[in-house]
Residue, then its C-alpha position, 0 to 999 in steps of 0.5 A: m614953435p611948440a606954442i603953436s601946437r599947444s594953442l591949437t590943442i587948447i582951441m580944439r579941446c575947448g571947442d570939443s567941450y563947447r560943442g559937446r555940451l550943445l550936442a548933448p540934447l541930440g545924444l551926440t558927442a563932439s567926436q561924432a558930429p563930423y561923421v554926421l556932417y560927412c555922411c549927410r554931405h556924402p551919401g553912400a560913402s564907404q567907411e574907408q572914405i569917411a576915415t580918410a576924409l576925417n583923417t582918422s583910423r579905420s578902427s576909430a571910424t568903425r567905432q564911431l559909425a557903430a555908435l551912430e548906427e545904434l543912435g539911429y543917425i546912420t545905416r550901414e550896409d555891404s556894397e553890392k559891387d564890392r563886399r569888402l566895402t561897407l557903405v554908410t547912409a545918413t538917416d532922416k534923424a541925421q538930416a534933421a541934426f545937420p543944420v543944428i550941428r552946422e549952427i553950433n560949429r558956426t557959432w563957435q567959429e564966430a565966437i573964437t574969431r570975434g574981434m578979428s577983421g575979415e582980412e585977419k580971418d582970411t589970413l588965419l584960414k589961409l595959414l591954417e590950410m597951409m599948416k594942414a597941408e604940411a601936416r598931412r604931407l609929413l604924416e604921409e612921409a612918415c607913415p606911407 
């Protein structure tokens, strides 16, 4: 089944290029957009929570969040309750970008599923969710 991984990788790379071009006027990359969306939806989340939710390493999340802070999309501050935690809050700039990012994502998803019936889209989503759950399970087993 190597074709599945290859197809998913190609779709991801094409999507990143597509979104990257449309996000450029905001000064954002396709890699940064999920962080903005998450921070807008989860104000005050810790960097660790964000890394876990986006299925990335803490060091990658820290780098992306530092870049977003420099761009004015988020603020970071140490938690008063636990100094080991850094809490992240979306700025007004991020809140303004939120609907733009969502629309870019919606347009991409609509375009790549054009020609599919509603039932086919539902089946695809169900199968991808199953694959995602299994991928996470395998990762946890291999790297506890």
